[in-house]
N, C-alpha and C positions, 0 to 999 in steps of 0.2 A: 436549434437542436444541436448543433456543433458548437463546442467552444475554443478551436483552434489548438486544445493540446498538442496535439499532435506537430503541430507546427513550431511549437513552443519547445518540446518536448526537442525535437531532433537539430531546432538551432541550439540546444543546449543551455538554454534559458535558465538561470537557476531557480527551481520549482521547490517552493518549501511547503511541505506537508505534515501529516500526524498518521500513526497507525488509528483505526479505529475496530476495536473487536466486541464490543457489548452489542448485543441486536436491537438497537434503539434508535428510533429515527430521530426521537427527540436529540440525542446524542451527538448523532452524525450533523444533527439542523446546528445545535450551538458551536461546533465546531469550526462549522462552515462559516456563522457569523463572528467567530472571532478572527476571521480571515485570512485562515488557512489557504494556500494556492492549488489544495489539491488534497483529497481525502484517499488512502488506503484502508480500502475495506477488508478484512480479512477471513476470508471466507472458507480458509486453510485451520486455520489454529481456533479462530470464533466460531460462537455457536450460531452461524449465519447460515440459515436457508435461502433459496431464490426469491422467495415472496418476501420475507424482511429486508433483503439486501434491496429489493425496488423499491420497498417503503424508506428506506433510509434515501437512495438516490432521488427520489421523491420529494423528500422533506429537504433537500440539500437544495431543489431546484437549480437556478442559475448559478447560484452563489459560487461554487467550483465544480471543477470536473472530479468525477468519483472512479478510480481505476480499481477494480474486483479483483482479489487475489483468491483463484479457483482452487479448491481442493487440492486437485492432481490435473495431470495433462491428460484430458480426455474429452473426444470433441462434445460430447453432451454438455460438459460444465463448459466450453468456450462459446458454444451457441446459447446457453440458457442467460450467460452472464452478458454479453452483447445482445440480446434482445430485450432485455431488462432495462436497457438504456445504458449501460455502462459505456466511459468515456475510453474503457481500455481495458484489458487486462493483463493482469500478474502471475504468470505463472512458476511453481516453484519445482526446485528441482529439475532443472533442465541443464544436462551432463553433455549433450554431445550434439554435433549439427543437425544432425536426420532428424532429432525432437523438435527442435528450434524451426525445421522448415516444415515438418508435419504440424505445429500449431500456428504458423503464417497462414497454410492452406484453410486452415478452418476456420480464420479470421476473414477470409476475403471472400465475397461473392464471385459465382462464376462470371468469366472465365479465367479470373487471376487465379481462383481457390475452389474450394468446395464448399463453403459457407450455406447451409439449409435455406430456404428461402419460406419463413412465413409472416405473420402479422401479429406484431407484440406492441407493448410499448414503445420501444425504439421508433416503431415505424408509426406513431401517433393512431396505434389502434386502426392503422388502413388509414387514415387521413392524410398524411403524408409520406405513404408507402414507396413511390416513385421518387422524392427527392431523397429519401432515406439511404435506399436502395442503391442510388446515382452517386451518392459523398461516401457511404459508409466506408469503401475500399480505402479513400484517402486520408479519412480521418480518425479511425480506430484504430488507438495505439498497442504494440504488441511489447511487451516487457518480459523479460527473460531474467530468471533468478540464477546465478549462479552462487550455491550454498553446500558444495560438495567439493572434495578435491581432485575428485576425477573432471568434474566441471573444469574446475582450475586449470588442468592438463591439455583439454581440449576449449578452453576459450579463443585459441587463434581461430579455429576454425566456426565455432559458434559466431563470433561477432561476422563474417562473412556471409551470416545468411540474408538475403534480401525480405526484407519486411519486416525484420528485427527493429525497432526503433532506440530501445535502452536495455542496458543490462543494469541487474539490481542483486548489489552483492547482499548474502543473508550470512553476517557475521557470526552468528552464533549457530546455526547450524553448518556450516563452515567449519568453527571450532570443533564442535563435535566430532563432526567426519576426520579431524586430524587427531582425534584422541585428546584434546584440548578443552574439554567441554565448559564454556560460558568466559574463557580463558579470551577473549577479543582482542585485548591488548599484548598478547604474547609476540615474540617476535616473529615464529613462523608462522603466524596467522596473520600478520601484519606483511610478511615478506609473500604469502599467499595472494592477498590481497593486491599487492601491488604488479603482481603477474598480471593480474585481471586489467588494472588501470591502464597498464602499460599494453595490453592488446587491444584497449577500448582506445586510448589514445592515437594509435598507428592511423587504426582505420575510423578517429573520427566518428566514434559512437557515446551517444550520451551514456552517462554513467552514474548510478544510483546507489547510496548506501541506508540503511536505518540504525539508528542507535537512540535507545533507552533513556541516555543520557544527552541533551540537545546541546551541552559543551566538549562532548567529546568530538563533535564534527567540524572540529574548526581546521584540524588538518585537513580532513575528507575535502573542505570548499578548498584550500588552499589547491589543492591536486588536482582541481577540477570538477571534482563531483556536482553533480546539477540536479539531480533526482533524488529530493531529502524527504527522509519521514523521521522527524523525531519525535520521540516520547509517545503514548496511545494513552486512549481515554479512562483507563483503569487506573493506570498509573496517575493521571492529573487526579483523580477522583481520591485514592487514598493516599499521596499526598498530601492533596490539600485539604484532606479531610484531618490528618495526623498533625499538621501545623496549626491548623485551627484549635483541636484540643490542646497541643501544647501550650498555645499564647492563653487560652482560658487556665489551665489549671496553675500559672505564673500571674492572673491575676489578683490582685487582695480581695480578701474577704473577710468579713464580720466575725469575732469571735462568738457571736450570739445564734449561730446556728441551732435551728431548733431540734431538740432530743427523738429521735423518731421513735424511740423505746418509749417515752413519756410524752406524746403529746400535751400540748396546752389543751385546758379545758376552754373550750368558747361556749360554753353556755351563757 
């Protein structure tokens, strides 16, 4: 039922994952079979509805944990993500400690929090309801995203919120909030990320980051970032398709190419 993902996350084990944006159980299944240690299901920017996300989690099965990024910090979104069986949630645009504390409460069953009690896939449709409810508060991972310059200013208080398991930097939105859209390697963006890193290091808070280019992650791994998401499904398909097409275009070919305007008479 649980994968001990939260324990590994909190111990700051290096966890290598990728972002999944296409609403396809088959794509999620293929990426899990490729050996990724976790999948970042994108319900914020990807066209994933709740049922499709559940189908993707079912397709992955026990191969690796799936964390679902909900579209916004709302109680109903947290409830649905956890009830379909996500190993945890990633919450975008968390800028204050008060926001983070509310999110943690929504993820925890009473008396530790205010998570609604229902029967869904996560509970085995009732088959292991008691076991799930007993263990969920200890096993569900809560990851908050720091992706605005206002959040950087408040990161010292955000990392002090009990129950936040990791901070995940969103470098692209962060750069946009600084008027540096997409310039994730700009010195000012790097400096802002360093502020987040230093706050997490002082608190021994696990820290994650995304990069479309896996090669750009080396410096962050050296700095202790442990929750890593590299690349995404659509980029893999687009890049692989372009590479295959480029290779085909340079293959030798015959000069006896049929004239499509005057096809041979096959009578």
